OpenMM code with the backbone's topology and positions (N, CA, C; nanometers):
from openmm import Vec3, app, unit

residues = "MET ARG ILE THR VAL ASP ILE GLU ASP ASP VAL LEU SER GLU LEU MET LYS ILE THR GLY ASP LYS ASN LYS SER PRO ALA VAL ALA ARG ALA VAL THR GLU PHE VAL ARG ARG LYS GLN ALA ARG ASP PHE GLY ARG MET ILE ARG GLU GLY VAL PHE ASP TYR PRO ALA PRO ALA ALA ASP PRO ALA SER MET ASP PRO ALA ASN PRO ILE PRO PRO LEU TYR GLN ASP".split()
positions = [
    Vec3(9.7984, -3.2899, -7.6303),
    Vec3(9.6921, -3.2520, -7.6555),
    Vec3(9.6595, -3.1830, -7.7620),
    Vec3(9.5963, -3.1861, -7.8517),
    Vec3(9.5894, -3.0897, -7.9432),
    Vec3(9.4000, -3.0479, -7.9587),
    Vec3(9.3949, -2.9058, -7.9393),
    Vec3(9.2601, -2.8826, -7.9667),
    Vec3(9.2267, -2.7609, -8.0476),
    Vec3(9.1420, -2.7555, -8.1188),
    Vec3(9.1019, -2.6519, -8.1741),
    Vec3(9.0203, -2.5393, -8.1242),
    Vec3(9.0490, -2.3991, -8.0856),
    Vec3(8.9829, -2.3039, -8.0147),
    Vec3(8.9790, -2.1673, -8.0750),
    Vec3(8.8946, -2.1274, -8.1033),
    Vec3(8.8403, -1.9599, -8.1445),
    Vec3(8.8648, -1.8693, -8.0501),
    Vec3(8.9797, -1.8055, -8.0670),
    Vec3(9.0358, -1.7058, -7.9846),
    Vec3(9.0149, -1.5494, -8.0537),
    Vec3(8.9517, -1.4564, -8.0142),
    Vec3(8.9536, -1.3140, -8.1011),
    Vec3(9.1221, -1.3119, -8.0832),
    Vec3(9.1484, -1.2209, -8.2310),
    Vec3(9.3071, -1.2169, -8.2425),
    Vec3(9.3626, -1.0789, -8.1390),
    Vec3(9.2807, -0.9945, -8.0779),
    Vec3(9.3199, -0.8912, -8.0333),
    Vec3(9.3490, -0.9760, -7.8698),
    Vec3(9.2726, -1.0494, -7.8321),
    Vec3(9.2788, -1.1223, -7.6448),
    Vec3(9.3837, -1.2191, -7.7076),
    Vec3(9.4144, -1.2778, -7.7799),
    Vec3(9.5378, -1.3530, -7.8392),
    Vec3(9.6945, -1.2894, -7.8265),
    Vec3(9.6470, -1.1694, -7.8700),
    Vec3(9.7777, -1.0553, -7.8725),
    Vec3(9.7897, -1.0094, -7.7927),
    Vec3(9.7174, -0.9497, -7.6518),
    Vec3(9.7285, -0.9059, -7.5667),
    Vec3(9.7988, -1.0154, -7.4755),
    Vec3(9.7234, -1.1515, -7.5012),
    Vec3(9.7562, -1.2534, -7.4140),
    Vec3(9.9326, -1.3091, -7.4069),
    Vec3(9.9509, -1.2751, -7.5588),
    Vec3(10.1210, -1.3018, -7.6103),
    Vec3(10.2450, -1.2238, -7.5483),
    Vec3(10.1400, -1.0960, -7.5356),
    Vec3(10.2055, -0.9487, -7.4441),
    Vec3(10.2194, -0.9693, -7.3022),
    Vec3(10.1384, -1.0217, -7.2193),
    Vec3(10.1376, -1.0623, -7.1250),
    Vec3(10.2152, -1.1799, -7.0791),
    Vec3(10.2278, -1.3103, -7.1725),
    Vec3(10.3181, -1.3757, -7.1033),
    Vec3(10.4451, -1.3932, -7.1548),
    Vec3(10.4566, -1.3064, -7.2824),
    Vec3(10.5806, -1.2517, -7.3177),
    Vec3(10.6425, -1.4139, -7.4353),
    Vec3(10.5365, -1.4870, -7.4401),
    Vec3(10.5638, -1.6280, -7.5451),
    Vec3(10.5489, -1.5417, -7.7267),
    Vec3(10.6128, -1.5966, -7.7718),
    Vec3(10.6198, -1.5495, -7.8967),
    Vec3(10.5267, -1.6321, -8.0181),
    Vec3(10.5264, -1.7348, -7.9590),
    Vec3(10.4065, -1.8339, -8.0328),
    Vec3(10.2676, -1.8269, -7.9620),
    Vec3(10.1953, -1.8929, -8.0286),
    Vec3(10.0088, -1.8833, -7.9687),
    Vec3(10.0404, -1.9910, -7.8622),
    Vec3(10.0434, -2.1274, -7.8595),
    Vec3(10.0138, -2.2496, -7.8425),
    Vec3(10.0824, -2.2590, -7.6676),
    Vec3(10.2230, -2.1937, -7.6659),
    Vec3(10.2584, -2.1728, -7.5305),
    Vec3(10.1787, -2.0787, -7.4487),
    Vec3(10.1596, -1.9922, -7.5054),
    Vec3(10.1026, -1.8688, -7.4492),
    Vec3(9.9664, -1.9258, -7.4152),
    Vec3(9.8906, -1.9828, -7.4794),
    Vec3(9.7961, -2.0824, -7.4802),
    Vec3(9.7607, -2.1374, -7.3525),
    Vec3(9.8769, -2.2518, -7.3687),
    Vec3(9.8810, -2.3150, -7.2456),
    Vec3(9.9287, -2.2799, -7.1174),
    Vec3(10.0289, -2.2004, -7.1034),
    Vec3(10.0347, -2.1018, -6.9824),
    Vec3(9.9750, -2.0540, -6.9151),
    Vec3(9.8646, -1.9511, -7.0020),
    Vec3(9.7178, -1.9005, -6.9583),
    Vec3(9.6148, -2.0177, -6.8847),
    Vec3(9.6404, -2.1141, -6.9575),
    Vec3(9.5118, -2.2259, -6.9188),
    Vec3(9.5691, -2.2655, -6.7819),
    Vec3(9.6814, -2.3305, -6.7665),
    Vec3(9.7867, -2.3814, -6.6413),
    Vec3(9.7596, -2.2692, -6.5170),
    Vec3(9.7736, -2.1512, -6.5332),
    Vec3(9.7378, -2.0452, -6.4451),
    Vec3(9.6324, -2.0385, -6.4223),
    Vec3(9.5320, -2.0477, -6.5038),
    Vec3(9.3764, -2.0367, -6.4731),
    Vec3(9.3783, -2.1636, -6.3789),
    Vec3(9.4009, -2.2686, -6.3913),
    Vec3(9.3684, -2.3565, -6.2886),
    Vec3(9.4449, -2.3562, -6.1912),
    Vec3(9.5724, -2.3071, -6.2095),
    Vec3(9.6140, -2.2851, -6.0535),
    Vec3(9.5370, -2.2173, -5.9907),
    Vec3(9.5352, -2.0797, -6.0091),
    Vec3(9.4706, -1.9691, -5.9060),
    Vec3(9.3431, -2.0415, -5.8916),
    Vec3(9.2694, -2.0946, -5.9486),
    Vec3(9.1289, -2.1833, -5.9184),
    Vec3(9.1205, -2.2687, -5.8245),
    Vec3(9.2135, -2.3519, -5.8230),
    Vec3(9.2985, -2.4244, -5.7099),
    Vec3(9.3322, -2.4125, -5.5847),
    Vec3(9.4019, -2.2679, -5.5449),
    Vec3(9.4161, -2.1741, -5.4841),
    Vec3(9.3055, -2.1325, -5.3943),
    Vec3(9.2196, -2.0705, -5.4993),
    Vec3(9.1195, -2.0096, -5.4329),
    Vec3(8.9631, -2.1256, -5.3600),
    Vec3(9.0030, -2.2397, -5.4246),
    Vec3(8.9019, -2.3347, -5.3721),
    Vec3(8.9491, -2.4018, -5.2478),
    Vec3(9.1318, -2.4206, -5.2527),
    Vec3(9.1688, -2.4663, -5.0780),
    Vec3(9.1539, -2.3367, -4.9873),
    Vec3(9.1516, -2.2200, -5.0444),
    Vec3(9.1405, -2.1056, -4.9468),
    Vec3(8.9907, -2.1264, -4.8813),
    Vec3(8.8985, -2.1321, -4.9632),
    Vec3(8.7748, -2.1666, -4.9489),
    Vec3(8.7178, -2.2923, -4.8304),
    Vec3(8.8467, -2.4094, -4.8425),
    Vec3(8.7919, -2.5148, -4.7774),
    Vec3(8.8537, -2.4699, -4.6631),
    Vec3(8.9858, -2.3932, -4.6193),
    Vec3(9.0234, -2.3741, -4.5190),
    Vec3(8.9337, -2.2857, -4.4367),
    Vec3(8.8371, -2.1796, -4.5317),
    Vec3(8.7606, -2.1269, -4.4051),
    Vec3(8.6601, -2.1606, -4.3975),
    Vec3(8.6163, -2.2417, -4.4289),
    Vec3(8.5126, -2.3442, -4.4254),
    Vec3(8.5433, -2.4116, -4.3083),
    Vec3(8.6462, -2.4517, -4.2789),
    Vec3(8.7053, -2.5519, -4.1887),
    Vec3(8.6925, -2.7343, -4.2472),
    Vec3(8.6823, -2.7374, -4.3209),
    Vec3(8.7117, -2.8470, -4.4252),
    Vec3(8.8108, -2.9781, -4.3732),
    Vec3(8.9091, -2.8981, -4.3013),
    Vec3(9.0272, -2.9830, -4.2833),
    Vec3(9.0436, -2.9927, -4.1080),
    Vec3(9.0401, -3.1099, -4.0998),
    Vec3(9.0070, -3.2049, -3.9262),
    Vec3(9.1722, -3.1525, -3.8477),
    Vec3(9.2229, -3.0839, -3.8194),
    Vec3(9.3124, -3.0859, -3.7483),
    Vec3(9.3001, -3.0787, -3.5820),
    Vec3(9.3706, -3.1578, -3.4838),
    Vec3(9.3924, -3.1833, -3.3742),
    Vec3(9.3962, -3.0265, -3.2471),
    Vec3(9.3250, -3.0316, -3.2005),
    Vec3(9.3017, -2.9113, -3.1190),
    Vec3(9.4197, -2.8906, -3.0406),
    Vec3(9.4880, -2.7666, -3.0128),
    Vec3(9.5828, -2.7590, -2.9439),
    Vec3(9.6054, -2.8282, -2.8066),
    Vec3(9.6911, -2.8513, -2.7164),
    Vec3(9.7060, -2.8834, -2.5811),
    Vec3(9.5829, -2.8025, -2.5136),
    Vec3(9.5687, -2.8249, -2.4207),
    Vec3(9.4559, -2.7079, -2.3256),
    Vec3(9.5565, -2.6593, -2.2199),
    Vec3(9.6663, -2.7499, -2.1608),
    Vec3(9.7613, -2.6784, -2.0626),
    Vec3(9.9004, -2.6407, -2.1553),
    Vec3(9.9119, -2.5056, -2.1967),
    Vec3(10.0212, -2.4979, -2.2748),
    Vec3(10.1807, -2.5508, -2.1576),
    Vec3(10.1793, -2.5562, -2.0373),
    Vec3(10.2633, -2.6287, -1.9300),
    Vec3(10.3043, -2.7528, -1.9942),
    Vec3(10.2125, -2.8603, -2.0715),
    Vec3(10.2012, -2.9295, -2.0700),
    Vec3(10.2784, -2.9690, -2.2533),
    Vec3(10.3049, -2.8789, -2.3306),
    Vec3(10.3518, -2.8561, -2.4363),
    Vec3(10.4800, -2.8714, -2.4659),
    Vec3(10.5479, -2.9666, -2.5107),
    Vec3(10.6960, -2.9871, -2.5372),
    Vec3(10.7672, -2.8579, -2.6149),
    Vec3(10.8369, -2.7702, -2.5593),
    Vec3(10.8720, -2.6618, -2.6281),
    Vec3(10.9727, -2.6770, -2.7546),
    Vec3(11.0097, -2.8331, -2.7626),
    Vec3(11.1340, -2.8553, -2.9023),
    Vec3(10.9924, -2.9168, -3.0147),
    Vec3(10.8501, -2.9187, -2.9328),
    Vec3(10.8037, -2.9717, -3.0767),
    Vec3(10.6297, -2.9048, -3.0265),
    Vec3(10.6254, -2.7963, -3.0721),
    Vec3(10.4783, -2.7221, -3.0320),
    Vec3(10.3535, -2.7741, -3.1162),
    Vec3(10.3789, -2.8729, -3.2131),
    Vec3(10.2750, -2.9295, -3.3168),
    Vec3(10.2298, -3.0244, -3.2176),
    Vec3(10.1179, -3.0770, -3.1418),
    Vec3(10.0531, -3.1834, -3.0665),
    Vec3(10.0769, -3.2882, -3.1600),
    Vec3(10.0723, -3.4206, -3.0998),
    Vec3(10.0627, -3.5332, -3.1870),
    Vec3(9.9135, -3.5781, -3.2626),
    Vec3(9.8794, -3.6445, -3.3122),
    Vec3(9.7583, -3.6486, -3.4210),
    Vec3(9.6993, -3.7572, -3.2950),
    Vec3(9.7475, -3.8535, -3.2574),
    Vec3(9.7028, -3.9047, -3.1945),
    Vec3(9.7541, -3.9388, -3.0078),
    Vec3(9.6730, -3.9312, -2.9168),
    Vec3(9.7230, -3.9570, -2.8016),
    Vec3(9.7929, -4.1027, -2.7255),
    Vec3(9.8726, -4.1007, -2.6872),
    Vec3(9.9231, -4.2463, -2.6578),
    Vec3(9.8486, -4.3029, -2.5115),
] * unit.nanometer
topology = app.Topology()
chain = topology.addChain("A")
for resn in residues:
    res = topology.addResidue(resn, chain)
    for name in ("N", "CA", "C"):
        topology.addAtom(name, app.Element.getBySymbol(name[0]), res)
């Protein structure tokens, strides 16, 4: 997708040095992709810390756990 963006020359030059790209478009595309990836990683980390994901609790009795498969099943039979 083509877009028009105003970026200061010194910032664009620094971006091209950092990315190692010799052309503007790949440097900007790489920077945008990296920004989105880092934002998603931060959001995922926040969700983990807030307990958004509901994982089953480990077995209360360690003796009842199968040593070959230490991860408890999602559903009890």
